[in-house]
MARBA-3410 file (N, C-alpha, C, O; in Angstrom, 1 decimal):
82
-32.0,-42.6,27.7,-30.9,-41.7,26.1,-31.5,-40.4,26.0,-30.7,-39.4,26.0 ~ -32.8,-40.1,25.8,-34.2,-39.1,25.8,-33.6,-37.9,26.6,-33.7,-36.7,26.3 ~ -32.9,-38.5,27.6,-32.8,-37.0,28.7,-31.7,-36.8,28.4,-31.4,-35.6,28.3 ~ -30.4,-38.0,28.0,-28.9,-37.3,27.9,-29.2,-36.6,26.3,-29.1,-35.3,26.1 ~ -29.5,-37.2,25.5,-29.7,-36.2,23.8,-30.6,-34.5,24.0,-30.7,-33.6,23.2
-31.1,-34.6,25.3,-31.3,-33.1,25.4,-30.9,-32.6,25.7,-30.9,-31.5,25.4 ~ -29.7,-33.3,27.2,-28.5,-32.1,27.6,-27.5,-31.7,26.7,-26.8,-30.8,26.9 ~ -27.4,-32.7,25.2,-26.4,-32.3,24.4,-27.5,-31.3,23.8,-26.7,-30.4,23.3 ~ -28.4,-31.0,23.6,-28.8,-30.0,22.5,-29.2,-28.7,23.5,-29.6,-27.6,23.1 ~ -29.1,-29.0,24.7,-28.9,-27.3,25.4,-27.4,-27.3,25.1,-27.2,-26.3,24.4
-26.2,-28.0,25.4,-25.0,-27.0,25.2,-24.6,-26.5,24.0,-24.5,-26.7,22.8 ~ -24.4,-25.5,25.0,-23.6,-24.0,23.7,-22.6,-25.1,23.2,-22.3,-26.2,23.6 ~ -22.2,-24.0,21.8,-21.2,-24.8,21.5,-19.7,-24.6,22.3,-18.8,-25.4,22.5 ~ -19.9,-23.7,22.6,-18.2,-23.4,23.0,-18.8,-24.5,24.6,-17.7,-24.8,24.8 ~ -19.3,-24.9,25.3,-19.6,-25.5,26.5,-19.3,-26.7,25.8,-18.5,-27.5,26.4
-19.9,-27.3,24.2,-19.6,-29.1,24.1,-18.2,-29.1,24.0,-17.4,-29.8,24.7 ~ -17.8,-28.0,23.0,-16.2,-27.9,23.0,-15.3,-28.1,24.0,-14.2,-28.7,24.0 ~ -16.0,-27.3,25.0,-15.1,-27.6,26.2,-15.2,-29.2,27.1,-14.4,-29.5,27.9 ~ -15.9,-29.7,26.9,-16.6,-30.9,27.6,-15.5,-31.8,26.7,-14.5,-32.3,27.1 ~ -16.0,-31.8,25.1,-14.8,-32.7,24.4,-13.3,-32.7,24.2,-12.7,-33.6,23.6
-12.7,-31.5,24.8,-11.5,-31.3,24.9,-11.3,-31.7,26.6,-10.1,-31.9,26.9 ~ -11.9,-31.8,27.3,-11.3,-32.5,28.6,-11.9,-33.9,28.4,-11.3,-34.6,29.2 ~ -12.8,-34.6,27.8,-12.8,-36.0,27.3,-11.5,-36.3,26.4,-11.0,-37.4,26.7 ~ -11.1,-35.8,25.7,-10.0,-36.0,24.6,-8.3,-36.2,25.3,-7.4,-36.9,25.0 ~ -8.6,-35.1,26.5,-7.3,-34.9,27.6,-7.3,-36.8,28.3,-6.4,-37.5,28.3
-8.2,-36.9,28.8,-8.9,-38.0,29.9,-8.9,-39.5,29.1,-8.8,-40.6,29.8 ~ -8.9,-39.4,28.2,-8.6,-40.8,26.9,-6.7,-40.5,26.5,-6.1,-41.5,26.4 ~ -6.2,-39.5,26.3,-5.2,-39.7,26.1,-3.9,-39.7,26.8,-2.8,-39.9,26.4 ~ -4.2,-39.2,28.4,-3.9,-39.8,29.4,-3.4,-41.1,30.1,-2.6,-41.2,31.0 ~ -4.2,-42.2,29.4,-4.0,-43.5,29.3,-4.7,-43.6,30.7,-5.0,-44.7,30.6
-5.2,-43.2,31.8,-5.6,-43.3,33.6,-7.2,-43.7,33.4,-7.9,-43.6,34.5 ~ -7.7,-43.9,32.6,-9.2,-44.2,32.4,-9.4,-45.5,32.2,-9.0,-45.8,31.1 ~ -9.8,-46.5,32.9,-10.2,-48.1,32.7,-11.3,-48.2,31.4,-12.2,-47.4,31.2 ~ -11.0,-49.0,30.9,-11.6,-49.8,29.6,-13.0,-49.2,29.5,-13.5,-48.9,28.5 ~ -13.7,-49.2,30.7,-14.9,-49.7,30.6,-15.1,-47.8,30.6,-16.1,-47.4,30.0
-14.5,-46.8,31.1,-14.4,-45.5,31.3,-14.5,-44.5,30.0,-15.0,-43.5,29.8 ~ -13.4,-45.7,29.1,-12.7,-45.0,28.0,-14.3,-44.9,26.9,-14.8,-43.9,26.4 ~ -14.7,-46.5,26.7,-15.5,-46.8,25.8,-16.9,-45.7,26.2,-17.6,-45.3,25.3 ~ -17.1,-45.3,27.6,-18.3,-44.4,27.7,-18.0,-43.1,27.7,-18.9,-42.4,27.5 ~ -16.8,-42.5,27.9,-15.9,-41.2,27.4,-15.8,-41.1,25.6,-15.9,-40.2,24.8
-15.6,-42.1,25.4,-15.7,-41.8,23.9,-17.3,-42.0,23.1,-17.7,-41.5,22.0 ~ -17.8,-42.6,23.8,-19.5,-42.4,23.2,-20.1,-41.0,23.4,-21.1,-40.6,22.8 ~ -19.5,-40.3,24.3,-19.9,-39.0,25.5,-19.6,-38.0,24.0,-20.3,-37.1,23.4 ~ -17.9,-38.7,23.7,-17.2,-37.5,22.8,-17.7,-37.4,21.2,-17.4,-36.5,20.4 ~ -18.4,-38.4,21.1,-18.8,-39.0,19.9,-20.0,-38.0,19.5,-20.1,-37.2,18.5
-20.8,-38.1,20.5,-22.4,-37.4,20.8,-22.2,-35.2,20.4,-23.0,-34.5,19.8 ~ -20.9,-35.1,21.3,-20.6,-34.0,21.6,-20.0,-33.4,20.1,-20.2,-32.3,19.5 ~ -19.0,-34.6,19.6,-18.7,-33.9,18.4,-19.6,-34.2,17.1,-19.2,-33.6,16.0 ~ -20.5,-34.8,17.1,-21.8,-34.7,16.1,-22.9,-33.3,16.6,-23.9,-33.0,15.9 ~ -22.6,-32.7,17.5,-23.3,-31.7,18.0,-22.5,-30.3,17.9,-23.0,-29.2,17.8
-21.2,-30.8,18.1,-20.1,-29.2,17.4,-20.8,-29.1,15.8,-21.2,-28.1,15.2 ~ -20.7,-30.2,15.5,-20.3,-30.1,13.6,-21.9,-29.4,13.4,-22.1,-28.5,12.7 ~ -23.0,-30.2,14.2,-24.3,-29.7,13.9,-24.5,-28.0,13.9,-24.9,-27.3,13.0 ~ -23.9,-27.6,15.2,-24.1,-25.9,15.4,-23.0,-25.6,14.5,-23.2,-24.4,14.5 ~ -22.3,-25.7,13.8,-21.4,-25.0,12.7,-22.0,-24.7,11.6,-22.1,-23.6,11.1
-22.7,-26.0,11.2,-23.5,-26.0,10.1,-24.6,-25.0,10.0,-24.9,-24.3,9.1 ~ -25.0,-25.0,11.3,-26.2,-24.3,11.6,-26.0,-22.9,11.4,-26.7,-22.0,11.0 ~ -24.6,-22.8,12.0,-23.4,-20.7,12.0,-23.1,-20.9,10.5,-22.7,-19.8,10.1 ~ -23.1,-21.7,9.4,-22.8,-21.1,8.4,-23.8,-21.0,7.6,-23.9,-20.1,6.7 ~ -24.7,-22.0,7.7,-26.3,-21.4,7.1,-27.0,-20.2,7.3,-28.1,-20.1,6.9
-26.2,-19.0,8.0,-26.9,-18.1,8.4,-26.0,-17.4,7.9,-26.4,-16.3,7.6 ~ -24.6,-17.5,7.8,-23.7,-16.6,7.2,-24.4,-15.7,5.8,-25.5,-16.1,5.3 ~ -23.8,-14.6,5.2,-24.1,-14.7,4.2,-22.8,-13.1,3.9,-22.5,-12.1,4.7 ~ -22.5,-13.3,2.9,-21.1,-12.6,2.3,-22.1,-11.3,1.6,-23.2,-11.5,1.0 ~ -21.6,-10.2,1.8,-22.4,-8.5,1.4,-21.6,-8.5,0.0,-20.4,-8.6,0.0
-22.3,-8.3,-1.2,-21.9,-8.3,-2.5,-22.0,-6.8,-3.0,-23.0,-6.0,-3.0 ~ -20.6,-6.7,-3.6,-20.5,-4.7,-3.7,-20.7,-4.8,-5.5,-20.4,-5.6,-6.4 ~ -21.2,-3.7,-5.6,-21.0,-2.7,-6.9,-20.0,-2.6,-7.7,-18.9,-3.0,-7.4 ~ -20.2,-2.0,-8.7,-19.1,-1.6,-9.4,-18.5,-0.4,-8.7,-17.4,0.0,-9.2 ~ -19.1,0.3,-7.6,-18.9,1.8,-7.5,-18.3,1.2,-5.7,-18.0,2.0,-4.9
-18.3,-0.2,-5.4,-17.4,-0.5,-4.7,-18.5,-0.5,-3.3,-17.9,-0.8,-2.2 ~ -19.7,-0.2,-3.2,-20.4,0.0,-2.6,-21.3,-1.2,-2.2,-21.3,-2.2,-2.9 ~ -22.1,-1.3,-0.8,-22.9,-2.8,-0.6,-24.1,-2.6,-1.4,-24.9,-1.6,-1.4 ~ -24.1,-3.7,-2.2,-25.3,-4.2,-3.4,-26.2,-4.8,-2.7,-27.4,-4.7,-3.2 ~ -26.1,-5.4,-1.7,-27.0,-6.4,-1.1,-26.0,-7.7,-0.6,-24.7,-7.7,-0.5
-27.4,-9.0,-0.1,-26.0,-10.0,0.2,-26.8,-11.5,-0.3,-28.0,-11.7,-0.3 ~ -25.7,-12.5,-0.7,-25.9,-13.7,-1.1,-24.9,-14.7,0.0,-23.8,-14.6,0.5 ~ -25.9,-15.7,0.0,-25.6,-17.1,0.6,-24.0,-17.3,1.0,-23.6,-17.6,-0.1 ~ -23.0,-17.4,1.9,-21.8,-17.8,1.7,-21.9,-18.9,1.8,-22.6,-19.6,2.5 ~ -20.9,-19.2,0.6,-20.4,-20.8,0.1,-19.3,-21.1,0.5,-18.5,-20.4,-0.1
-18.8,-21.8,1.2,-17.5,-22.0,1.8,-16.9,-22.7,0.3,-16.7,-21.6,-0.2 ~ -16.7,-23.4,-0.3,-16.1,-24.1,-1.3,-16.1,-23.1,-2.5,-15.6,-23.4,-3.6
END
């Protein structure tokens, strides 16, 4: 399981999302056996968690630019999506 975790950690957000989309399509098609569906679901859950973690990392790095009274940039502040 350690190697599998490492493989997910190495995936870019885009690659993880593409694989997740492939898994969803396969599950929605109804063509996968029960055992395959269970394995795909487990992989998809790990990929979903990886994508969420990457998005959280990206959000933590985003800053908004604060403007002064003259309309010019006056510094940055952490981004707050809420």
